N, C-alpha and C positions, 0 to 999 in steps of 0.2 A: 210573684217574680219568674219568666220562663228562665230556663240555663242558660247563661252565655252571656244575655244580656247583662251589660253595666260592669263588666268583668273586665280590669286592666290586663293585658297578654302577660304573662311572668319571665322571669329571665335574672340573670346575672350578670353584674357588671365584669366585665372579662371575655362574656359571650356574644358572638358577632352574628349576624343574621342580614340576609341581602332580600331587600322587600321589593317581589313580584311587580305590585301594584302600582307603589311608588317612583321602584327603579334606584331606591339607596340601601346602600349599607346602616344598619343600625344597632347601637350597643344595647343590648338588654332584653327583650326586644322591645320596638314601640307599635309596629302594628300585629293582627292576628295573626295567628301558625296559619290560618289558611292563604296567607299572602305572602309567606316567606319562607328563604331554606336559610338550613342550619341548624343546632348555630355551628359555628367555624372559630378555631382558635387565634385568630388575629383578623382587623381589619384586611389586611390584603387580601385574606382565602375566601372573606365574605362579599369584594368586590369582584373576585373569579367564579363566584358560585354557580352563574349561566355558564361558562366554560367549563367546572368541574361535574356539572349535572350532562354537560353535550358528552363528554368523555367517559363519563361512567355509562350513559344511555349507549356510545357505541361498544364498550368492551360488552356489555350484556348483550345486546343484538349480535355480538359476535361469539359467545359462547356456548358450545356446544349442550352445555348442558340444558341450556333453555330452550334448546330447537324444537319447534314445533314441526317442523319437515319431516320428519324420522319418516322412514316406514314404518306400518303397523307392525307390532310384536318385536321390535328393532330394540335390544335393552341399551341402557346404560353400560358405560365401560367401566 
């Protein structure tokens, strides 16, 4: 049997996830890892997963440590 087939997603009660495939909050989780964000500490945090991810992406895009447009040879501070 190939790896991964027939396996149930693992998780613990009290861990919350957001399934991007189904657009729902899960406790446990229910869906495969490739389809979910988390774990989060609360149901409310999991419900806000897309907003949290968008905010983190904005922060990373504006973080000068991750900029690729620095002139060649310029060192980080």
